C-alpha positions in Angstrom: 15.8 -0.5 8.9 13.1 1.1 6.7 10.3 2.9 8.7 6.9 3.5 7.1 3.6 5.0 8.2 0.3 3.1 7.4 -2.9 5.2 7.8 -5.9 3.5 9.4 -8.7 3.2 6.8 -11.8 2.9 9.0 -12.7 6.5 8.2 -13.7 5.6 4.6 -15.5 2.4 5.6 -18.9 3.6 4.2 -17.6 3.8 0.6 -17.9 0.0 0.1 -21.7 0.2 0.8 -23.4 1.4 -2.4 -27.1 1.2 -3.1 -27.8 0.1 0.4 -25.9 -3.2 0.4 -22.3 -4.3 1.0 -20.3 -5.5 -2.0 -18.7 -8.9 -1.9 -15.1 -8.3 -0.9 -11.7 -9.8 0.2 -11.8 -12.9 -2.0 -8.5 -13.6 -3.8 -6.5 -16.7 -4.7 -4.0 -16.0 -1.9 -5.2 -19.1 -0.1 -7.5 -19.5 2.9 -4.8 -20.4 5.4 -2.7 -17.5 6.4 0.2 -19.7 7.4 0.5 -21.2 4.0 -0.3 -18.2 1.8 3.3 -17.6 0.6 3.5 -20.8 -1.3 0.0 -20.3 -2.7 0.4 -16.8 -4.2 4.0 -16.1 -5.2 5.6 -16.7 -8.5 9.2 -15.6 -7.9 11.4 -14.4 -5.1 11.8 -10.9 -4.9 9.1 -4.1 -2.5 12.2 -5.1 0.0 12.4 -8.9 0.6 9.1 -9.4 -1.3 8.0 -11.7 -4.1 6.0 -11.3 -7.3 2.4 -12.3 -7.4 0.2 -14.4 -9.6 -2.9 -12.9 -11.2 -5.9 -13.0 -8.9 -3.8 -13.3 -5.7 -4.9 -9.8 -4.5 -7.3 -8.7 -7.3 -8.1 -5.4 -5.6 -4.7 -3.9 -6.0 -4.2 -1.4 -8.9 -1.4 0.6 -10.4 -1.9 4.3 -10.6 -0.2 6.4 -13.3 -0.1 10.1 -12.4 0.5 12.8 -15.1 1.4 16.4 -14.1 1.4 19.4 -16.3 4.3 19.3 -18.8 4.2 15.5 -19.1 5.9 14.6 -15.8 4.7 11.2 -14.6 4.7 9.3 -11.3 3.4 6.0 -10.1 1.5 4.8 -7.0 -0.4 1.8 -5.8 -4.1 1.7 -4.7 -7.0 -0.6 -4.0 -10.4 -1.2 -5.3 -12.9 -0.6 -2.5 -16.1 -0.3 -4.7 -16.9 -0.3 -8.4 -16.5 3.4 -8.5 -13.7 4.2 -6.0 -10.0 3.5 -5.5 -8.3 4.1 -2.2 -4.7 5.5 -2.2 -2.4 8.0 -0.5 -3.1 11.7 -0.7 0.5 12.6 -1.6 -0.1 10.7 -4.8 -3.0 12.9 -5.9 -2.9 16.3 -4.1 -1.0 18.4 -6.6 -2.1 21.7 -8.3 -0.2 20.5 -11.4 -2.2 17.3 -11.6 -3.4 16.7 -15.2 -4.7 13.2 -15.2 -4.8 9.9 -13.3 -5.0 6.6 -15.1 -6.0 3.4 -13.1 -4.6 0.1 -14.3 -6.3 -3.1 -13.0 -7.2 -6.7 -13.8 -3.8 -8.4 -13.5 -0.7 -8.6 -11.2 1.4 -7.6 -14.2 1.2 -4.1 -15.6 1.6 -5.3 -19.2 -1.6 -7.3 -19.0 -3.7 -4.7 -17.3 -6.7 -2.7 -18.6 -7.0 1.0 -17.8 -9.4 3.9 -17.4 -9.2 7.6 -16.5 -10.3 9.2 -13.2 -13.2 11.6 -12.9 -12.3 13.2 -9.5 -9.9 12.9 -6.6 -11.0 13.5 -3.0 -8.2 14.3 -0.6 -8.3 14.5 3.2 -7.5 18.1 4.3 -3.9 19.3 4.9 -1.2 17.8 2.5 1.5 18.0 5.2 -0.6 16.8 8.1 0.8 13.6 9.6 -1.8 10.9 9.7 -4.0 12.5 7.0 -2.4 10.9 3.9 -5.5 9.3 2.5 -7.3 9.9 -0.8 -10.1 8.5 -2.9 -10.1 8.4 -6.7 -13.5 8.3 -8.4 -13.5 6.4 -11.7 -15.2 7.6 -14.9 -16.8 4.2 -15.4 -17.6 1.6 -12.7 -15.4 -1.5 -12.6 -17.0 -4.8 -13.6 -15.9 -7.4 -11.1 -14.3 -10.6 -12.2 -11.9 -13.3 -10.9 -9.0 -10.8 -11.4 -10.6 -7.7 -10.1 -12.8 -7.3 -7.0 -12.7 -5.2 -3.9 -10.8 -5.5 -0.6 -12.8 -5.6 2.6 -12.8 -2.7 5.1 -13.9 -2.7 8.7 -14.8 0.0 11.2 -13.3 -1.9 14.1 -10.5 -4.1 12.8 -7.1 -2.9 13.9 -4.0 -5.2 14.0 -2.2 -5.6 17.3 1.6 -5.6 18.0 2.9 -9.0 16.9 0.2 -9.6 14.3 1.3 -10.8 10.8 0.2 -8.5 8.0 0.9 -8.1 4.2 2.0 -5.0 2.3 1.9 -5.0 -1.5 2.6 -2.6 -4.3 4.1 -1.8 -7.8 7.1 0.1 -6.4 10.8 -0.5 -6.7 12.1 -4.0 -5.7 15.2 -4.3 -3.6 16.6 -7.7 -2.5 20.2 -7.3 -1.3 21.9 -7.1 2.1 23.4 -3.7 2.9 26.8 -5.0 3.7 29.2 -2.7 5.7 26.4 -0.6 7.3 26.1 -0.3 11.0 22.9 -0.8 12.9 20.8 2.4 12.5 22.9 3.9 9.7 20.7 5.8 7.2 20.8 4.7 3.6 19.7 6.7 0.6 17.2 4.8 -1.6 18.9 6.3 -4.6 22.0 4.4 -3.8 20.3 1.0 -3.5 20.3 -1.6 -6.3 16.7 -1.3 -7.2 14.5 -1.8 -10.3 10.9 -1.0 -11.3 9.1 -4.2 -12.0 6.0 -4.9 -14.1 4.8 -7.3 -11.5 2.9 -6.7 -8.3 5.1 -7.6 -5.3 4.1 -8.4 -1.7 5.9 -9.1 1.6 4.9 -10.2 5.1 5.5 -7.6 7.9 4.9 -7.5 11.6 3.0 -4.9 13.6 5.6 -3.4 16.0 5.8 -0.7 18.7 5.0 2.9 17.7 8.3 4.3 18.9 10.2 2.2 16.4 8.7 4.3 13.6 9.8 7.7 15.1 11.5 9.4 12.2 11.2 12.3 9.8 9.7 9.9 7.3 9.1 12.2 4.3 7.5 14.9 6.5 8.9 18.5 6.4 11.5 18.8 9.1 9.7 21.6 10.9 6.8 19.3 11.6 8.6 16.0 11.8 7.1 13.9 14.5 6.8 10.3 15.5 3.9 8.0 14.7 0.4 9.3 15.4 -1.0 6.3 17.2 -4.7 7.3 16.8 -4.3 7.4 13.0 -1.1 5.4 12.1 0.3 1.9 12.4 4.0 1.0 12.6 4.9 -2.3 10.8 8.0 -4.0 9.4 10.1 -7.1 9.3 13.5 -8.6 8.6 14.7 -6.7 5.5 11.1 -6.3 4.5 9.1 -3.3 3.6 7.9 -0.8 1.0 9.7 1.5 -1.4 8.9 4.4 -3.8 5.9 3.5 -6.0 4.3 1.4 -3.2 2.7 4.6 -1.7 -1.0 4.2 -1.4 -0.8 0.4 -1.4 -2.6 -1.7 1.3 -1.6 -3.1 4.6 -3.7 -6.3 4.7 -4.7 -8.9 7.2 -6.5 -12.2 6.6 -9.5 -12.7 8.9 -9.2 -16.2 10.1 -12.9 -16.6 10.8 -14.2 -15.5 7.4 -11.0 -16.2 5.3 -11.5 -12.8 3.8 -8.8 -10.2 3.3 -9.2 -6.8 5.0 -7.2 -3.6 4.4 -6.2 -2.0 7.7 -3.9 0.7 6.4 -2.5 2.7 3.5 1.3 3.0 2.9 2.1 6.6 3.7 5.6 7.6 4.7 9.0 6.1 5.4 12.8 6.3 5.7 15.5 3.8 4.9 18.0 2.5 7.4 20.8 0.0 7.0 19.8 -2.7 9.5 18.3 -6.1 9.3 14.8 -4.8 10.3 12.6 -2.8 8.0 9.8 -0.8 9.6 7.1 1.3 8.0 4.1 3.5 9.0 0.7 3.3 7.5 -2.3 5.6 7.9 -5.4 3.9 9.2 
């Protein structure tokens, strides 16, 4: 099992309203019918148990290249929420050694993306505070929307319920093998898994599950390790399905069946891998 935290995103809802009117959002080629979206958007079978996506499937998802002093680099995932702002996880941006952030967008394949630099990063207070792992990146130049780049919708009130089907997506490692020989609940180091870093955006369907399933240390210092913070976090997962390193900051998404628009309801925040047939994760919301 892999447990992750997804942070609830209603707190930054106002960012999508610029100049007094809402931006058109949540329109991708992922298909109008949620039940059929897998066959509509995926290119190849592949995150854990996920599949690679076609261009335009989720045109709000971006790859974030992070450069620290001395040339050390890292990668995260984020989402376009307005022409000027990218939503991601705070642990991707809140570093004193941060030198630059480059945002890649316009394709589901990093080799086909265009890029631009950031002008500022805004982090929620307290780097180690559970349930506060959200950041906004302001771009140097506003994004021009097209078929392959437009924003995800946000909502003040939309929160998925236990049993709801949601989607996680990102540019992190992909892993697609059964952990043979492991007992239920055994911890597994991600460094020991057969993983690779793809150029393609990958996505997978996950279920919203009970909060107590996500009780773990989950990349939080041991002295403050706690379970899920239900007012700020969501627990989600599925059968050998979830996120990995590099997917941090990526979206937890749900398709509104009334409007056929995609909404982001969480940000991939923290997790821990286990050798079971169920993969759970936590998102800040």
